[in-house]
Structure formats: C-alpha cells, structure tokens
C-alpha positions in Angstrom: 197.3 127.9 89.1 198.9 129.1 92.4 201.3 131.3 90.5 198.5 133.0 88.6 196.5 133.6 91.8 199.6 134.9 93.6 200.2 137.3 90.7 196.6 138.5 90.9 196.8 139.1 94.6 200.1 141.0 94.2 198.5 143.1 91.4 195.5 144.0 93.5 197.6 145.0 96.4 200.2 146.9 94.4 197.8 149.0 92.4 195.2 149.5 95.1 192.4 148.2 92.9 189.9 147.9 95.7 190.5 151.6 96.6 190.0 152.6 93.0 186.8 150.5 92.7 185.4 152.1 95.9 186.3 155.6 94.6 184.6 154.8 91.3 181.4 153.7 93.0 181.4 156.7 95.3 182.1 159.0 92.4 179.1 157.6 90.5 176.9 158.2 93.5 178.1 161.7 93.9 177.5 162.4 90.2 173.9 161.2 90.5 173.3 163.2 93.6 174.8 166.4 92.1 172.8 165.9 89.0 169.6 165.6 91.0 170.5 168.8 93.0 171.1 170.7 89.8 168.0 169.5 88.0 165.6 169.7 90.9 166.9 172.6 93.0 169.3 174.9 91.1 167.7 175.0 87.7 164.2 175.6 89.0 165.7 178.7 90.8 167.1 179.7 87.4 163.6 179.4 86.0 162.3 181.8 88.7 164.9 184.4 87.7 164.3 183.9 84.0 160.7 182.6 83.8 160.0 183.3 80.1 162.1 180.4 78.7 162.8 177.1 80.3 166.5 176.5 80.8 166.4 173.3 78.9 165.4 175.1 75.8 168.1 177.9 75.9 169.9 178.0 72.6 172.8 180.2 71.6 172.9 181.0 68.0 175.8 182.2 65.9 174.6 182.4 62.3 173.5 178.9 61.4 175.3 177.3 64.3 173.4 176.4 67.4 174.7 175.6 70.9 172.4 174.1 73.4 173.0 176.7 76.1 170.7 175.1 78.7 172.4 171.8 78.5 175.8 173.5 78.6 174.8 175.5 81.7 173.5 172.4 83.5 176.7 170.5 82.6 178.9 173.3 83.8 177.0 173.5 87.1 177.3 169.7 87.5 181.0 169.8 86.8 181.6 172.6 89.3 179.7 170.9 92.1 181.3 167.5 91.5 184.7 169.2 91.5 184.0 171.0 94.8 182.7 167.7 96.4 185.8 165.8 95.3 188.1 168.7 96.4 186.6 168.7 99.9 186.8 164.9 100.2 190.4 164.9 99.1 191.3 167.8 101.4 189.6 166.0 104.3 191.4 162.8 103.6 194.7 164.6 103.5 194.0 166.3 106.8 193.0 163.0 108.3 196.2 161.4 107.0 198.4 164.1 108.5 196.6 163.9 111.8 197.0 160.1 111.9 200.7 160.5 111.2 201.2 162.7 114.3 
C-alpha cells in the first residue's frame, strides 16, 4: 500500500496535476464569464447595429446548405475573448516569473 501511495504522490508532483486542475477550473470560470459578456453585452450591441434580425437567427445559405451564422458569430467572439484572456494571463505569469528570477 505504501508503494502505491508513494507512486501516486510522485506522479502528482512530477506532472503538476494540481496546477492543471486549478487551470482547468479557472478556464471554466473564464469561459462562463466570457460567454455572459458576449451574450449580455456584445450581442445586444450587434442587435442595435442590425435591429431587423436577431443575431441568434442569422442563417447563411448556400443553395440548400444552411450555416447558423449567429451561433458561429457568437462562438467566434467567445473564442477570441477567451484567447485574449488566456494570452494576457500567460504573459503576466511569464513576466512575474522573470521578475522573481532576478
């Protein structure tokens, strides 16, 4: 039993499992926050600019094929905002690491 527990502890330390878990939880929270910003702030502004059709109902048609343009637009904005947040967090962490090394 002690061998198994020691292997588990070594695995957790070696692969930074706690750090990955914290990153996963923070990433999920960021995703939910960004989705709320997009749905409740950005897309209503899009509706002001284009009031005739709700963004949720935008559909791109090519012959018989349909693409849900509104959902695609919202997902693209979600991705871009999440990417920017992650980028700035990583950049800040790198700067802090360099400053701590000095």
